[in-house]
BATORMI-951891 format. One record per residue (C-alpha): x, y, z; residue number from 1. Coordinates in nm, 2 decimals. Example, Ala and Ser with C-alpha at 12.3 -4.5 7.8 and 13.67 -1.06 7.14 Angstrom:
<rs>
- 1.23,-0.45,0.78,1
- 1.37,-0.11,0.71,2
</rs>
This chain:
<rs>
- 0.75,3.03,-0.16,1
- 1.10,3.14,-0.06,2
- 1.03,3.07,0.30,3
- 0.91,2.72,0.22,4
- 1.22,2.65,0.00,5
- 1.45,2.77,0.28,6
- 1.34,2.47,0.49,7
- 1.47,2.22,0.23,8
- 1.82,2.09,0.27,9
- 2.07,2.31,0.09,10
- 2.27,2.05,-0.09,11
- 2.04,1.76,-0.15,12
- 2.01,1.47,0.09,13
- 1.68,1.33,0.20,14
- 1.39,1.45,0.40,15
- 1.28,1.21,0.68,16
- 0.98,1.22,0.90,17
- 1.00,1.15,1.28,18
- 0.80,0.83,1.20,19
- 1.11,0.71,1.01,20
- 0.93,0.51,0.76,21
- 0.89,0.77,0.48,22
- 1.20,0.91,0.31,23
- 1.21,1.16,0.02,24
- 1.51,1.25,-0.19,25
- 1.53,1.63,-0.19,26
- 1.71,1.64,-0.53,27
- 1.51,1.39,-0.73,28
- 1.15,1.28,-0.73,29
- 1.21,0.97,-0.53,30
- 1.05,0.84,-0.21,31
- 1.06,0.53,0.00,32
- 0.84,0.37,0.25,33
- 1.09,0.17,0.46,34
- 1.30,0.00,0.20,35
- 1.03,-0.01,-0.06,36
- 1.04,0.26,-0.33,37
- 0.72,0.45,-0.39,38
- 0.60,0.49,-0.75,39
- 0.51,0.87,-0.77,40
- 0.44,1.11,-1.05,41
- 0.61,1.45,-1.04,42
- 0.29,1.61,-0.91,43
- 0.25,1.34,-0.63,44
- 0.61,1.39,-0.53,45
- 0.58,1.77,-0.53,46
- 0.26,1.74,-0.31,47
- 0.42,1.49,-0.08,48
- 0.74,1.69,-0.05,49
- 0.54,2.00,0.04,50
- 0.34,1.81,0.30,51
- 0.66,1.65,0.45,52
- 0.84,1.99,0.46,53
- 0.54,2.14,0.65,54
- 0.45,1.82,0.85,55
- 0.21,1.91,1.13,56
- 0.11,2.24,0.96,57
- -0.17,2.32,0.72,58
- -0.07,2.35,0.36,59
- -0.31,2.56,0.16,60
- -0.46,2.45,-0.17,61
- -0.33,2.75,-0.33,62
- 0.02,2.68,-0.21,63
- 0.01,2.33,-0.37,64
- -0.13,2.47,-0.70,65
- 0.14,2.74,-0.71,66
- 0.41,2.48,-0.63,67
- 0.29,2.28,-0.93,68
- 0.30,2.58,-1.16,69
- 0.65,2.67,-1.04,70
- 0.79,2.32,-1.09,71
- 1.02,2.33,-1.40,72
- 1.04,1.95,-1.43,73
- 0.66,1.92,-1.47,74
- 0.62,1.93,-1.85,75
- 0.24,1.90,-1.85,76
- 0.01,2.19,-1.93,77
- -0.07,2.30,-1.58,78
- -0.22,2.64,-1.65,79
- -0.57,2.52,-1.58,80
- -0.50,2.28,-1.30,81
- -0.82,2.26,-1.11,82
- -0.90,2.20,-0.75,83
- -1.06,1.87,-0.84,84
- -0.73,1.75,-0.98,85
- -0.56,1.82,-0.65,86
- -0.83,1.61,-0.48,87
- -0.74,1.32,-0.72,88
- -0.37,1.35,-0.63,89
- -0.44,1.36,-0.26,90
- -0.65,1.05,-0.29,91
- -0.38,0.87,-0.47,92
- -0.12,0.97,-0.21,93
- -0.35,0.85,0.07,94
- -0.37,0.51,-0.09,95
- 0.00,0.49,-0.13,96
- 0.06,0.59,0.23,97
- -0.21,0.37,0.37,98
- 0.01,0.14,0.58,99
- 0.28,0.39,0.66,100
- 0.15,0.54,0.99,101
- 0.10,0.87,0.81,102
- -0.23,1.03,0.70,103
- -0.32,1.33,0.49,104
- -0.59,1.52,0.68,105
- -0.82,1.76,0.51,106
- -0.86,2.08,0.72,107
- -1.19,2.21,0.59,108
- -1.16,2.55,0.42,109
- -0.78,2.57,0.47,110
- -0.60,2.28,0.30,111
- -0.42,1.96,0.39,112
- -0.19,1.85,0.68,113
- 0.04,1.55,0.70,114
- 0.02,1.38,1.04,115
- 0.12,1.06,1.21,116
- -0.15,0.81,1.30,117
- -0.16,0.62,1.62,118
- -0.19,0.23,1.57,119
</rs>
């Protein structure tokens, strides 16, 4: 977890992908597709932030679930967050990123990977 956090900008700013259309604020749960803000829940933002930070690499399901449990801003009772709940959040993010040139790929048995799609 400390290695993942070390890749985040030290003093805020935003995370941008090479595709340039998706931007995330590293200090607040805010994201934009182009100039349009994305409506994201805290868990959706945490998942997207983790995927953007590790773009092109597989993020394990356990990594996402542990990131949700470590998020102090998430006030929901996440002690029994199931793997099925993760599937729901991934599905929601896929719909929100549908026209962005980005896709969340399921790597069977390992986790998820954010990658750019070719038009």
